[in-house]
N, C-alpha and C positions, 0 to 999 in steps of 0.2 A: 110759071113757075112762081110754088108758094109764097107768103108774106114770112118774113123772120118774126115770130109770136114776143112781145117783150117783154114779158113773164113764164115764168113756170113757179107751180104751186108745189109745195109739198107738205105733207100731213108726218107731224113727229110726234112722237111716241118715246116717252121713257120701256125698257125693253123688262121685261119681267126681269131678267137675272145682271141688269145693270145698267147700263150704258142707254143708248137712245138710237132706233130705228128711224128710216127716213126715208118715204114711199112719193112718186111724185104724181100728180092726177093729170092722167090725159101721156103719161108718156112711162114707157115701160122703165124707170129706174126707182133703187132700190140701195138701199147703202145703210152702216153701221157704225157706232162707234162707240166710246168708252167715255168720252167726255166731250160737252155743247163747244169748244174750240175744234178738236179733232173733226165732229160729227160737219159743223162747218164746212171743214175743210172736203172733207169727202164729199158731201153734197155740189160744192165748186169743182173738183175734179170730176164726178160722175157724168154732169151737166155737159163738161165741154169735151169729155169723153164719146160721151152718148149722140150729139150734134155734130155736124160737119162744119169744120172751116168758114166762120162769119155766119154761120148758121143760129148759132145758139142765140136765148133771149139776154137781153141788157140786164134786167135782173131775176131772183131768185128769193120767190116768198115764202120764208119756213116757220108754217101756222104749227104750233106749238099744244098740243091735244092732253091733257093732265085728266084724268078720273079722279073724283074725292069724295069720299062716304061719309056723310058728319051725324052721329046718331042726335036725335031729340033728347 
């Protein structure tokens, strides 16, 4: 039997049309939401749906990626 992962990592980005998207690394999970708090809830729900009961990671890490261009 495989070991239960301790955490799962999501890469979070702002969507061009507003809101946020989150994509899991190492698992086929993708979700989106209009606000940060909604995204947190969506990510939790998505992880619980993806894994069998008792097999979900104990921690969810959100890595927020934001690109910004500064003029010199």
